[in-house]
C-alpha positions as CSV (number, residue, x, y, z in Angstrom):
1,M,0.1,0.1,0.0
2,P,1.3,3.3,-1.1
3,R,2.0,5.9,1.9
4,H,-0.4,8.8,2.6
5,C,0.7,12.2,2.2
6,C,0.6,14.2,5.4
7,V,-0.2,17.5,4.0
8,P,-3.7,19.0,5.2
9,G,-6.1,18.5,2.5
10,C,-4.0,16.2,0.0
11,K,-5.3,12.8,-0.5
12,T,-2.7,11.5,-2.3
13,N,-2.5,7.6,-2.3
14,Y,-5.7,7.6,0.0
15,A,-7.9,4.6,-0.9
16,S,-10.6,7.2,-2.1
17,T,-8.3,8.7,-4.6
18,L,-6.7,5.2,-5.8
19,K,-9.7,4.0,-7.2
20,T,-9.3,6.4,-10.0
21,K,-6.1,7.8,-10.1
22,Q,-2.7,5.9,-9.9
23,A,-0.6,5.8,-6.8
24,E,1.8,8.8,-6.9
25,S,5.5,9.0,-5.6
26,T,6.3,10.6,-2.1
27,F,9.6,11.1,-0.4
28,S,10.4,11.3,3.4
29,F,11.3,14.4,5.5
30,P,15.1,15.3,5.7
31,K,17.0,13.9,8.8
32,D,18.6,17.1,9.6
33,P,16.7,18.7,12.5
34,Q,16.8,22.3,11.2
35,R,15.5,21.3,7.7
36,R,13.0,19.1,9.2
37,Y,11.6,22.0,11.4
38,T,11.4,24.1,8.0
39,W,9.5,21.6,6.1
40,L,7.4,21.0,9.1
41,R,6.2,24.8,9.2
42,S,5.6,24.6,5.4
43,I,3.1,22.1,5.6
44,H,1.0,24.3,8.2
45,R,0.2,21.5,10.4
46,E,0.3,22.5,14.2
47,G,1.4,19.9,16.7
48,Y,2.1,17.3,14.0
49,I,4.8,14.9,15.2
50,I,7.0,13.6,12.1
51,S,7.4,9.7,12.0
52,K,9.3,7.5,9.9
53,S,6.2,7.2,8.0
54,S,5.5,10.7,7.6
55,V,5.8,11.6,3.9
56,Y,5.4,14.5,1.5
57,A,3.7,14.0,-2.2
58,S,6.0,14.8,-4.7
59,K,3.4,16.8,-6.9
60,I,3.1,19.6,-4.0
61,T,6.5,20.6,-4.5
62,S,6.6,19.8,-8.4
63,E,5.0,23.0,-9.4
64,C,7.7,25.2,-7.6
65,V,11.3,25.6,-8.2
66,Y,13.7,27.7,-6.1
67,F,16.7,29.6,-7.1
68,Y,19.4,30.8,-4.6
69,L,22.0,33.6,-5.6
70,L,25.0,33.0,-3.9
71,N,27.4,35.9,-3.6
72,I,30.8,34.4,-2.5
73,N,32.3,37.6,-1.8
74,Q,29.8,38.1,1.1
75,L,30.3,34.8,2.9
76,G,32.9,35.6,5.2
77,Q,36.4,34.3,6.2
78,E,35.6,30.7,6.1
79,F,34.9,31.0,2.7
80,N,37.7,32.7,1.4
81,N,39.0,30.1,-0.6
82,I,36.1,29.2,-2.5
83,S,36.9,29.4,-6.2
84,V,34.1,28.7,-8.9
85,I,35.7,27.7,-12.2
86,S,32.5,26.8,-14.2
87,S,28.9,27.9,-13.9
88,V,25.6,28.5,-15.3
89,I,23.8,31.8,-14.4
90,V,20.0,32.2,-15.3
91,S,18.8,36.0,-15.0
92,S,15.6,37.4,-14.0
93,N,14.6,37.5,-17.5
94,F,15.8,33.8,-18.3
95,S,18.5,34.8,-20.3
96,V,21.5,32.3,-19.8
97,I,25.2,32.7,-19.4
98,V,27.5,29.4,-19.3
99,N,31.1,29.6,-18.4
100,V,33.1,26.6,-18.8
101,G,36.7,26.4,-17.5
102,N,36.6,30.3,-17.1
103,N,35.6,30.6,-20.8
104,R,32.2,32.3,-21.6
105,L,30.2,30.3,-24.3
106,S,28.9,32.6,-27.0
107,S,25.3,32.3,-27.9
108,H,26.4,30.2,-31.1
109,D,27.6,27.8,-28.5
110,L,24.3,27.3,-26.9
111,K,22.3,27.5,-30.1
112,W,22.1,23.8,-30.2
113,I,19.6,24.0,-27.2
114,L,18.7,27.7,-26.9
115,Q,17.4,30.6,-29.1
116,D,18.8,34.2,-28.2
117,S,20.3,32.5,-25.3
118,K,17.0,32.4,-23.2
119,L,15.1,29.8,-21.4
120,T,11.8,29.0,-22.9
121,R,11.3,25.8,-21.2
122,W,12.5,23.7,-18.1
123,S,14.0,21.1,-20.0
124,Q,16.3,23.3,-21.8
125,L,18.0,23.9,-18.3
126,E,18.1,20.4,-17.6
127,N,20.0,19.6,-20.8
128,L,22.2,22.5,-20.2
129,L,23.0,20.8,-16.9
130,S,23.2,17.5,-18.2
131,R,25.8,18.6,-21.1
132,Y,28.0,20.6,-19.0
133,T,27.9,19.0,-15.7
134,S,31.1,17.1,-16.3
135,A,33.0,20.3,-17.1
136,F,31.8,22.3,-13.9
137,E,34.4,22.1,-11.1
138,I,34.4,23.8,-7.8
139,T,37.9,23.9,-5.8
140,N,37.7,24.9,-2.3
141,K,41.7,26.2,-2.5
142,K,42.3,28.5,-4.8
143,F,46.2,28.0,-3.8
144,E,46.0,24.8,-5.7
145,Y,44.3,26.2,-8.8
146,Y,46.6,29.2,-8.9
147,I,49.8,26.6,-8.7
148,Q,48.1,24.7,-11.6
149,K,47.8,27.7,-13.9
150,S,51.2,28.9,-13.2
151,G,52.2,25.6,-14.2
152,E,50.4,25.8,-17.5
153,N,51.6,29.1,-18.3
154,I,55.4,28.0,-17.7
155,Q,54.8,25.0,-19.9
156,G,53.4,27.3,-22.6
157,A,56.7,29.5,-22.2
158,I,58.8,26.4,-22.7
159,D,56.8,25.3,-25.4
160,S,56.9,28.6,-27.5
161,C,60.7,29.2,-27.1
162,D,63.6,27.4,-28.1
163,E,66.3,29.9,-28.2
164,Y,67.0,30.4,-24.5
165,K,68.2,27.2,-23.5
166,K,69.6,28.1,-19.9
167,Q,66.5,29.9,-19.2
168,I,64.4,27.0,-20.6
169,D,66.1,24.6,-18.3
170,T,65.4,27.0,-15.1
171,L,61.8,27.0,-16.3
172,K,61.8,23.2,-16.6
173,L,63.2,23.0,-13.2
174,I,60.7,25.4,-11.8
175,S,57.8,23.4,-13.5
176,N,58.6,20.3,-11.8
177,K,58.6,21.5,-8.5
178,L,55.4,23.4,-9.0
179,K,53.8,20.1,-10.1
180,N,55.3,18.2,-7.1
181,M,53.4,20.7,-4.8
182,S,50.1,19.4,-5.7
183,Q,51.2,15.3,-5.8
184,H,51.3,12.8,-3.2
185,R,53.8,11.2,-4.9
186,K,56.6,13.1,-6.0
187,Q,58.1,12.6,-9.6
188,Y,61.3,14.4,-10.6
189,S,62.5,15.6,-13.9
190,I,65.6,15.1,-15.6
191,E,66.7,18.7,-14.6
192,S,65.4,18.3,-11.0
193,L,67.4,14.8,-11.0
194,L,70.7,16.6,-12.4
195,F,70.5,19.5,-10.2
196,A,70.1,17.5,-7.2
197,L,72.9,15.4,-8.0
198,D,75.5,18.3,-8.7
199,L,74.6,19.8,-5.3
200,Y,74.8,16.7,-3.4
201,N,78.0,15.8,-4.7
202,K,79.3,19.3,-4.2
203,S,77.9,19.7,-0.7
204,P,75.8,17.2,1.3
205,T,75.3,19.6,4.1
206,A,73.9,22.5,1.8
207,Y,71.6,19.9,-0.1
208,D,70.1,19.0,3.2
209,C,69.4,22.6,4.0
210,L,68.1,23.4,0.5
211,R,66.0,20.3,0.9
212,E,63.9,22.1,3.5
213,Y,62.7,24.8,0.9
214,L,62.4,22.9,-2.1
215,F,61.2,19.4,-3.3
216,L,64.2,17.6,-3.7
217,P,64.8,13.5,-3.9
218,S,66.1,12.2,-0.9
219,K,69.7,11.2,-0.2
220,R,68.9,7.4,-0.5
221,H,67.4,7.9,-3.9
222,L,70.5,10.0,-5.2
223,Q,72.8,7.4,-3.6
224,Q,71.2,4.8,-5.6
225,I,71.6,6.7,-8.7
226,S,74.9,7.9,-7.9
227,T,76.1,4.0,-8.2
228,T,75.4,3.9,-12.1
229,M,76.8,7.4,-13.2
230,F,79.3,9.8,-12.2
231,I,79.0,13.5,-11.6
232,S,82.0,15.8,-11.7
233,P,81.9,19.0,-9.5
234,D,83.4,21.0,-12.6
235,N,80.7,19.6,-14.9
236,D,78.2,22.5,-16.0
237,T,75.8,20.2,-17.3
């Protein structure tokens, strides 16, 4: 037997209505006490005690859609590190703006579903969200985002210029350090290994000091490499 809706005046799934109508879907009250209290107030049933079998008929809320506008700049200190990378914005006149990976899609990009970049049906919004959900990303750490972007910019400089070998080698070294800042398992480039081996062979003490500030291989790792190759202190490479 389908569960009865607890909202006063609603006859969903009662025996009298099931004679002429099919059973309708229902959902339980939320477990969170504050949300349960809010829902209880909305049904205007004074003194009602919610039980495990208490349910809402889905049709009661299906006619209402709520949009909440969140101003991240006014959230306070604890939310300072939130960065929204992609978003779908619906204005009061139902015009739509879609940002994917910090790139705003043009009206031509949205023509597959929207005319003049405006919503005329609810299904259009559902299709938009379905198509672009995989591209949406919200990171709660701006630090990691900017480190990633810095690495991409440095890699772009490396790829676009072959004239300055010394500067490119330095950029490759920096790029590897940036990547290791966001990785649990460190991976060292050839430039990083050569730099570490050269410094370690010249001064193990200086290497220990520098390792406190840079991501460098462990001594044991360098010793294993040193058994198979020779690094001269006078070798510039």
